[in-house]
DSSP file (Angstrom, degrees, kcal/mol; ACC not computed):
  #  RESIDUE AA STRUCTURE BP1 BP2  ACC     N-H-->O    O-->H-N    N-H-->O    O-->H-N    TCO  KAPPA ALPHA  PHI   PSI    X-CA   Y-CA   Z-CA
    1    1 A M     >        0   0    0      0, 0.0     4,-1.2     0, 0.0     3,-0.5   0.000 360.0 360.0 360.0 -34.3   27.1   15.1  -37.6
    2    2 A N  H  >  +     0   0    0      1,-0.2     4,-1.2     2,-0.2     3,-0.0   0.820 360.0  61.9 -64.1 -29.1   23.7   16.8  -37.7
    3    3 A E  H  > S+     0   0    0      1,-0.2     4,-0.6     2,-0.2    -1,-0.2   0.862  98.6  55.4 -66.2 -34.3   22.1   13.3  -38.3
    4    4 A L  H >4 S+     0   0    0     -3,-0.5     3,-1.0     1,-0.2     4,-0.4   0.884 104.3  53.8 -65.2 -37.4   23.4   12.1  -34.9
    5    5 A W  H >< S+     0   0    0     -4,-1.2     3,-0.8     1,-0.3    -1,-0.2   0.799 101.3  59.9 -66.6 -27.1   21.7   15.1  -33.2
    6    6 A L  H 3< S+     0   0    0     -4,-1.2    -1,-0.3     1,-0.2    -2,-0.2   0.697 101.8  54.1 -73.5 -16.4   18.5   14.0  -34.9
    7    7 A L  T <X S+     0   0    0     -3,-1.0     4,-1.6    -4,-0.6    -1,-0.2   0.505  87.6  82.3 -93.2  -5.8   18.7   10.6  -33.1
    8    8 A A  H <> S+     0   0    0     -3,-0.8     4,-2.6    -4,-0.4     5,-0.2   0.927  87.4  51.8 -67.0 -45.6   19.1   12.2  -29.6
    9    9 A P  H  > S+     0   0    0      0, 0.0     4,-2.5     0, 0.0     5,-0.2   0.917 111.0  47.0 -62.1 -40.7   15.3   12.7  -29.0
   10   10 A P  H  > S+     0   0    0      0, 0.0     4,-2.5     0, 0.0    -2,-0.2   0.887 111.7  52.5 -65.6 -33.6   14.4    9.0  -29.9
   11   11 A L  H  X S+     0   0    0     -4,-1.6     4,-2.2     2,-0.2    -3,-0.1   0.937 111.4  46.0 -62.8 -46.6   17.3    7.9  -27.6
   12   12 A A  H  X S+     0   0    0     -4,-2.6     4,-2.3     2,-0.2    -1,-0.2   0.893 112.6  50.5 -63.5 -40.4   15.9   10.0  -24.8
   13   13 A A  H  X S+     0   0    0     -4,-2.5     4,-3.0    -5,-0.2     5,-0.2   0.902 109.1  51.4 -64.5 -39.8   12.4    8.7  -25.5
   14   14 A G  H  X S+     0   0    0     -4,-2.5     4,-2.8     2,-0.2     5,-0.2   0.895 109.2  50.7 -63.8 -39.1   13.7    5.2  -25.4
   15   15 A L  H  X S+     0   0    0     -4,-2.2     4,-2.6     2,-0.2    -2,-0.2   0.929 112.9  46.2 -62.3 -43.9   15.3    5.9  -22.0
   16   16 A A  H  X S+     0   0    0     -4,-2.3     4,-2.4     2,-0.2    -2,-0.2   0.930 114.5  46.7 -64.8 -45.9   12.0    7.2  -20.7
   17   17 A L  H  X S+     0   0    0     -4,-3.0     4,-2.8     2,-0.2    -2,-0.2   0.910 114.1  47.8 -63.7 -42.5   10.0    4.3  -22.1
   18   18 A G  H  X>S+     0   0    0     -4,-2.8     4,-2.9    -5,-0.2     5,-0.5   0.895 110.7  51.4 -65.5 -39.6   12.5    1.8  -20.7
   19   19 A G  H  X5S+     0   0    0     -4,-2.6     4,-1.7    -5,-0.2     5,-0.3   0.904 113.3  45.7 -62.6 -40.4   12.5    3.5  -17.3
   20   20 A F  H  X5S+     0   0    0     -4,-2.4     4,-2.0     3,-0.2    -2,-0.2   0.935 116.7  44.7 -65.5 -46.3    8.8    3.4  -17.3
   21   21 A F  H  X5S+     0   0    0     -4,-2.8     4,-1.7     2,-0.2    -2,-0.2   0.954 122.0  33.7 -66.4 -52.5    8.6   -0.3  -18.4
   22   22 A F  H  X5S+     0   0    0     -4,-2.9     4,-2.2     2,-0.2    -3,-0.2   0.834 118.9  51.8 -78.6 -32.4   11.4   -1.8  -16.2
   23   23 A G  H  X<S+     0   0    0     -4,-1.7     4,-2.4    -5,-0.5    -1,-0.2   0.901 111.4  48.6 -65.5 -39.7   10.7    0.5  -13.2
   24   24 A G  H  X S+     0   0    0     -4,-2.0     4,-2.4    -5,-0.3    -2,-0.2   0.870 109.5  53.0 -65.8 -35.8    7.0   -0.5  -13.5
   25   25 A L  H  X S+     0   0    0     -4,-1.7     4,-2.3     2,-0.2    -2,-0.2   0.934 109.8  47.6 -63.5 -45.8    8.1   -4.1  -13.7
   26   26 A W  H  X S+     0   0    0     -4,-2.2     4,-2.0     1,-0.2    -2,-0.2   0.921 113.2  48.0 -61.5 -44.6   10.1   -3.7  -10.5
   27   27 A W  H  X S+     0   0    0     -4,-2.4     4,-2.5     1,-0.2    -1,-0.2   0.886 110.3  53.0 -63.8 -39.0    7.2   -2.0   -8.7
   28   28 A T  H  X S+     0   0    0     -4,-2.4     4,-3.5     2,-0.2     5,-0.2   0.895 107.1  51.0 -64.1 -41.0    4.8   -4.7   -9.9
   29   29 A V  H  X S+     0   0    0     -4,-2.3     4,-1.8     2,-0.2    -1,-0.2   0.917 111.7  48.1 -63.3 -41.9    7.0   -7.5   -8.5
   30   30 A I  H  X S+     0   0    0     -4,-2.0     4,-0.7     2,-0.2    -2,-0.2   0.939 119.0  39.1 -62.8 -46.8    7.2   -5.7   -5.1
   31   31 A Q  H >< S+     0   0    0     -4,-2.5     3,-0.6     1,-0.2     4,-0.3   0.900 115.7  51.2 -71.3 -41.9    3.4   -5.1   -5.0
   32   32 A G  H >< S+     0   0    0     -4,-3.5     3,-0.8     1,-0.2    -1,-0.2   0.804 101.2  62.1 -67.6 -30.1    2.5   -8.5   -6.5
   33   33 A A  H 3< S+     0   0    0     -4,-1.8    -1,-0.2    -5,-0.2    -2,-0.2   0.795 112.8  35.6 -67.4 -27.4    4.6  -10.4   -4.0
   34   34 A S  T << S+     0   0    0     -4,-0.7    -1,-0.2    -3,-0.6    -2,-0.2   0.315  99.0 104.9-107.9   8.1    2.5   -9.1   -1.1
   35   35 A S    <   -     0   0    0     -3,-0.8    -3,-0.0    -4,-0.3    -4,-0.0  -0.529  68.7-136.7 -90.5 155.0   -0.9   -9.1   -2.8
   36   36 A K  S    S+     0   0    0      1,-0.3     3,-0.1    -2,-0.2    -1,-0.1   0.733 107.2  37.7 -76.7 -22.8   -3.8  -11.5   -2.4
   37   37 A R     >  +     0   0    0      1,-0.1     4,-1.4     2,-0.1     3,-0.4  -0.646  67.0 161.6-127.5  74.7   -4.2  -11.5   -6.1
   38   38 A P  H  > S+     0   0    0      0, 0.0     4,-2.7     0, 0.0     5,-0.2   0.841  72.5  61.5 -67.0 -31.2   -0.8  -11.4   -7.7
   39   39 A A  H  > S+     0   0    0      1,-0.2     4,-2.6     2,-0.2     5,-0.3   0.884 102.9  51.2 -61.7 -37.4   -2.0  -12.7  -11.1
   40   40 A L  H  > S+     0   0    0     -3,-0.4     4,-2.4     2,-0.2     5,-0.3   0.910 110.7  48.9 -66.3 -41.5   -4.2   -9.6  -11.4
   41   41 A W  H  X S+     0   0    0     -4,-1.4     4,-2.5     2,-0.2     5,-0.2   0.949 114.9  44.0 -59.9 -49.6   -1.2   -7.3  -10.6
   42   42 A F  H  X S+     0   0    0     -4,-2.7     4,-2.3     2,-0.2    -2,-0.2   0.907 116.9  44.2 -68.3 -42.2    1.1   -9.0  -13.1
   43   43 A L  H  X S+     0   0    0     -4,-2.6     4,-2.4    -5,-0.2     5,-0.2   0.940 116.1  46.5 -67.6 -46.8   -1.4   -9.2  -15.9
   44   44 A G  H  X S+     0   0    0     -4,-2.4     4,-2.3    -5,-0.3    -2,-0.2   0.908 114.7  47.5 -61.1 -42.7   -2.7   -5.7  -15.5
   45   45 A S  H  X S+     0   0    0     -4,-2.5     4,-3.2    -5,-0.3     5,-0.3   0.906 110.4  52.4 -65.8 -41.6    0.8   -4.3  -15.2
   46   46 A L  H  X S+     0   0    0     -4,-2.3     4,-2.8    -5,-0.2     5,-0.3   0.941 111.5  45.7 -60.3 -47.3    1.9   -6.2  -18.3
   47   47 A L  H  X S+     0   0    0     -4,-2.4     4,-2.2     2,-0.2    -1,-0.2   0.916 116.5  45.0 -64.5 -42.8   -0.9   -4.9  -20.4
   48   48 A L  H  X S+     0   0    0     -4,-2.3     4,-2.3    -5,-0.2     5,-0.3   0.945 116.6  44.5 -67.2 -47.0   -0.5   -1.3  -19.3
   49   49 A R  H  X S+     0   0    0     -4,-3.2     4,-2.4     1,-0.2     5,-0.2   0.922 116.7  45.6 -64.8 -43.7    3.3   -1.3  -19.6
   50   50 A M  H  X S+     0   0    0     -4,-2.8     4,-2.8    -5,-0.3     5,-0.3   0.914 113.0  50.5 -66.5 -41.6    3.3   -3.0  -23.0
   51   51 A G  H  X S+     0   0    0     -4,-2.2     4,-2.1    -5,-0.3    -2,-0.2   0.933 115.0  41.5 -61.8 -48.0    0.5   -0.8  -24.4
   52   52 A I  H  X S+     0   0    0     -4,-2.3     4,-2.4    -5,-0.2    -1,-0.2   0.908 116.7  49.3 -67.5 -42.3    2.2    2.4  -23.3
   53   53 A T  H  X S+     0   0    0     -4,-2.4     4,-2.6    -5,-0.3    -2,-0.2   0.933 113.0  45.3 -65.9 -46.1    5.7    1.3  -24.4
   54   54 A L  H  X S+     0   0    0     -4,-2.8     4,-2.3     2,-0.2    -1,-0.2   0.898 113.6  49.5 -65.1 -40.2    4.6    0.1  -27.9
   55   55 A A  H  X S+     0   0    0     -4,-2.1     4,-2.6    -5,-0.3    -1,-0.2   0.906 111.6  50.1 -64.2 -40.2    2.5    3.2  -28.5
   56   56 A G  H  X S+     0   0    0     -4,-2.4     4,-2.5     2,-0.2     5,-0.3   0.926 110.1  49.4 -63.1 -44.4    5.5    5.3  -27.4
   57   57 A F  H  X S+     0   0    0     -4,-2.6     4,-2.5     1,-0.2     5,-0.5   0.922 112.9  48.0 -59.1 -43.7    7.8    3.4  -29.8
   58   58 A Y  H  X S+     0   0    0     -4,-2.3     4,-1.5     1,-0.2    -2,-0.2   0.923 114.1  45.0 -64.6 -44.4    5.4    3.9  -32.6
   59   59 A L  H  < S+     0   0    0     -4,-2.6    -1,-0.2     1,-0.2    -2,-0.2   0.867 119.5  41.0 -69.8 -35.4    4.9    7.6  -32.0
   60   60 A V  H  < S+     0   0    0     -4,-2.5    -2,-0.2    -5,-0.2    -3,-0.2   0.927 123.2  33.7 -78.4 -46.3    8.6    8.3  -31.6
   61   61 A A  H >< S+     0   0    0     -4,-2.5     3,-1.7    -5,-0.3     7,-0.2   0.839  75.7 166.8 -85.7 -34.7   10.1    6.2  -34.3
   62   62 A R  T 3< S-     0   0    0     -4,-1.5    -1,-0.2    -5,-0.5    -2,-0.1  -0.317  71.7 -24.0  53.2-125.2    7.5    6.3  -37.1
   63   63 A E  T 3  S+     0   0    0     -2,-0.0     2,-0.6     4,-0.0    -1,-0.2   0.404 108.3 103.9 -99.8   3.6    8.9    5.0  -40.4
   64   64 A S    <>  -     0   0    0     -3,-1.7     4,-2.0     1,-0.2     5,-0.1  -0.756  53.0-161.0 -93.1 120.0   12.6    5.6  -39.8
   65   65 A W  H  > S+     0   0    0     -2,-0.6     4,-2.5     1,-0.2    -1,-0.2   0.803  93.5  57.8 -68.7 -26.5   14.7    2.5  -38.9
   66   66 A Q  H  > S+     0   0    0      2,-0.2     4,-2.3     1,-0.2    -1,-0.2   0.901 107.1  47.1 -67.3 -39.7   17.4    4.8  -37.5
   67   67 A R  H  > S+     0   0    0     -6,-0.2     4,-2.4     2,-0.2    -2,-0.2   0.877 111.8  51.4 -69.2 -37.0   14.9    6.3  -35.1
   68   68 A W  H  X S+     0   0    0     -4,-2.0     4,-2.6    -7,-0.2     5,-0.2   0.945 111.2  47.7 -60.4 -48.3   13.7    2.8  -34.1
   69   69 A L  H  X S+     0   0    0     -4,-2.5     4,-2.2     1,-0.2    -2,-0.2   0.900 112.1  48.8 -62.3 -42.2   17.2    1.7  -33.5
   70   70 A S  H  X S+     0   0    0     -4,-2.3     4,-2.0     2,-0.2    -1,-0.2   0.893 112.0  49.3 -63.2 -41.8   18.0    4.7  -31.4
   71   71 A C  H  X S+     0   0    0     -4,-2.4     4,-2.0     2,-0.2    -2,-0.2   0.890 111.2  48.9 -65.4 -40.3   14.8    4.2  -29.4
   72   72 A V  H  X S+     0   0    0     -4,-2.6     4,-2.4     2,-0.2    -2,-0.2   0.888 108.8  54.1 -66.8 -38.2   15.6    0.5  -28.7
   73   73 A L  H  X S+     0   0    0     -4,-2.2     4,-2.4     1,-0.2    -2,-0.2   0.921 109.3  47.2 -61.1 -44.2   19.1    1.5  -27.7
   74   74 A G  H  X S+     0   0    0     -4,-2.0     4,-2.1     2,-0.2    -1,-0.2   0.877 110.3  53.7 -62.4 -38.4   17.7    3.9  -25.1
   75   75 A F  H  X S+     0   0    0     -4,-2.0     4,-1.6     2,-0.2    -2,-0.2   0.912 110.5  45.8 -62.1 -44.6   15.3    1.2  -23.9
   76   76 A V  H  X S+     0   0    0     -4,-2.4     4,-1.9     2,-0.2    -2,-0.2   0.895 111.5  52.2 -67.5 -41.0   18.1   -1.3  -23.4
   77   77 A L  H  X S+     0   0    0     -4,-2.4     4,-2.3     1,-0.2    -1,-0.2   0.880 107.4  52.7 -62.6 -37.8   20.2    1.4  -21.6
   78   78 A A  H  X S+     0   0    0     -4,-2.1     4,-2.8     2,-0.2     5,-0.2   0.873 105.0  55.6 -65.4 -35.9   17.3    2.1  -19.3
   79   79 A R  H  X S+     0   0    0     -4,-1.6     4,-2.4     2,-0.2    -2,-0.2   0.932 109.2  46.5 -60.0 -45.9   17.0   -1.6  -18.5
   80   80 A L  H  X S+     0   0    0     -4,-1.9     4,-2.1     2,-0.2    -2,-0.2   0.894 112.9  49.9 -63.1 -40.9   20.7   -1.6  -17.4
   81   81 A L  H  X S+     0   0    0     -4,-2.3     4,-2.5     2,-0.2    -2,-0.2   0.920 111.4  47.3 -65.0 -44.6   20.1    1.6  -15.4
   82   82 A V  H  X S+     0   0    0     -4,-2.8     4,-2.0     1,-0.2    -2,-0.2   0.895 111.2  52.1 -65.6 -39.5   17.0    0.2  -13.6
   83   83 A M  H  X S+     0   0    0     -4,-2.4     4,-0.5    -5,-0.2    -1,-0.2   0.902 112.2  46.4 -62.3 -39.7   18.8   -3.0  -12.8
   84   84 A W  H >< S+     0   0    0     -4,-2.1     3,-0.5     1,-0.2    -2,-0.2   0.896 114.3  47.0 -68.4 -40.6   21.7   -1.0  -11.3
   85   85 A L  H 3< S+     0   0    0     -4,-2.5    -2,-0.2     1,-0.2    -1,-0.2   0.788 114.7  45.4 -72.0 -28.2   19.5    1.2   -9.3
   86   86 A T  H 3< S+     0   0    0     -4,-2.0    -1,-0.2    -5,-0.2    -2,-0.2   0.387  83.8 110.1-102.0   3.7   17.3   -1.5   -7.9
   87   87 A R  S << S-     0   0    0     -3,-0.5     5,-0.1    -4,-0.5    -3,-0.0  -0.401  83.4 -80.3 -75.2 160.1   19.9   -4.1   -6.8
   88   88 A P    >>  -     0   0    0      0, 0.0     4,-1.3     0, 0.0     3,-0.7  -0.188  36.6-117.7 -60.7 151.8   20.4   -4.6   -3.1
   89   89 A A  H 3> S+     0   0    0      1,-0.3     4,-1.3     2,-0.2     5,-0.2   0.812 113.3  61.5 -61.1 -32.4   22.6   -2.1   -1.3
   90   90 A V  H 3> S+     0   0    0      1,-0.2     4,-2.0     2,-0.2    -1,-0.3   0.895 102.8  52.0 -61.3 -39.7   25.1   -4.8   -0.4
   91   91 A D  H <> S+     0   0    0     -3,-0.7     4,-1.2     1,-0.2    -1,-0.2   0.865 103.6  57.4 -63.5 -38.4   25.7   -5.3   -4.1
   92   92 A R  H  < S+     0   0    0     -4,-1.3    -1,-0.2     1,-0.2    -2,-0.2   0.867 116.8  29.9 -65.2 -37.4   26.4   -1.7   -4.8
   93   93 A H  H  < S+     0   0    0     -4,-1.3    -2,-0.2    -3,-0.2    -1,-0.2   0.813 130.1  30.0 -96.6 -32.5   29.2   -1.3   -2.3
   94   94 A R  H  < S-     0   0    0     -4,-2.0    -3,-0.2     1,-0.4    -2,-0.2   0.382 103.2-118.6-109.4   4.3   30.9   -4.6   -2.1
   95   95 A G     <  -     0   0    0     -4,-1.2    -1,-0.4    -5,-0.2    -2,-0.2  -0.448  66.5  -9.5  85.7-167.9   30.3   -6.0   -5.6
   96   96 A R  S    S-     0   0    0     -2,-0.1     2,-0.4     1,-0.1     3,-0.0  -0.294  72.9-112.4 -65.3 145.2   28.4   -9.2   -6.2
   97   97 A I        -     0   0    0      1,-0.1     2,-0.2    -2,-0.0    -1,-0.1  -0.639  37.7-113.9 -75.2 133.2   27.3  -11.4   -3.3
   98   98 A R        -     0   0    0     -2,-0.4     2,-0.2     1,-0.1    -1,-0.1  -0.480  29.3-118.5 -71.1 136.7   29.2  -14.7   -3.6
   99   99 A E        -     0   0    0     -2,-0.2     2,-0.2     1,-0.1    -1,-0.1  -0.527  24.9-126.8 -75.8 139.2   27.0  -17.6   -4.3
  100  100 A S        -     0   0    0     -2,-0.2     2,-0.6     1,-0.0    -1,-0.1  -0.569  22.0-116.0 -83.4 151.2   27.0  -20.3   -1.6
  101  101 A R        -     0   0    0     -2,-0.2     4,-0.1     1,-0.2    -1,-0.0  -0.772  23.1-168.1 -90.6 125.2   27.7  -23.8   -2.6
  102  102 A C        +     0   0    0     -2,-0.6    -1,-0.2     2,-0.1    -2,-0.0   0.878  69.2  62.5 -80.4 -40.7   24.7  -26.1   -2.0
  103  103 A A  S    S-     0   0    0      1,-0.1     2,-0.0     0, 0.0    -2,-0.0  -0.675  91.3-111.5 -90.3 138.6   26.4  -29.4   -2.5
  104  104 A P        -     0   0    0      0, 0.0     2,-0.3     0, 0.0    -1,-0.1  -0.373  35.9-111.2 -66.0 147.8   29.2  -30.5   -0.2
  105  105 A Q        -     0   0    0     -4,-0.1     2,-0.3    -2,-0.0    -4,-0.0  -0.582  26.0-126.7 -80.6 139.2   32.6  -30.6   -1.8
  106  106 A S              0   0    0     -2,-0.3    -1,-0.0     1,-0.1     0, 0.0  -0.630 360.0 360.0 -84.1 145.2   34.2  -34.0   -2.2
  107  107 A R              0   0    0     -2,-0.3    -1,-0.1     0, 0.0    -2,-0.0   0.434 360.0 360.0 -99.9 360.0   37.7  -34.5   -0.8
């Protein structure tokens, strides 16, 4: 049981790194869409987010595969959380928006 408690800090670090990475991606898409130089936004953001995330993974997990796995689990959970927090308000309350059919239906 004590071993599970040792994996809590890497899980929390993975959540923080994932929140930074995917939250930064969301912010970059918002900024890049209205920018005169979107490629610069996307490239700069990618390098910054990847550099910080990989350095964080390396510092947190070190040589333990269990810590790596816990950190990756937190990273994936953060992705799901950011996706849930950043979806449109209509989606949150009424469920998914129904897709419209582009092609006319044959009778």
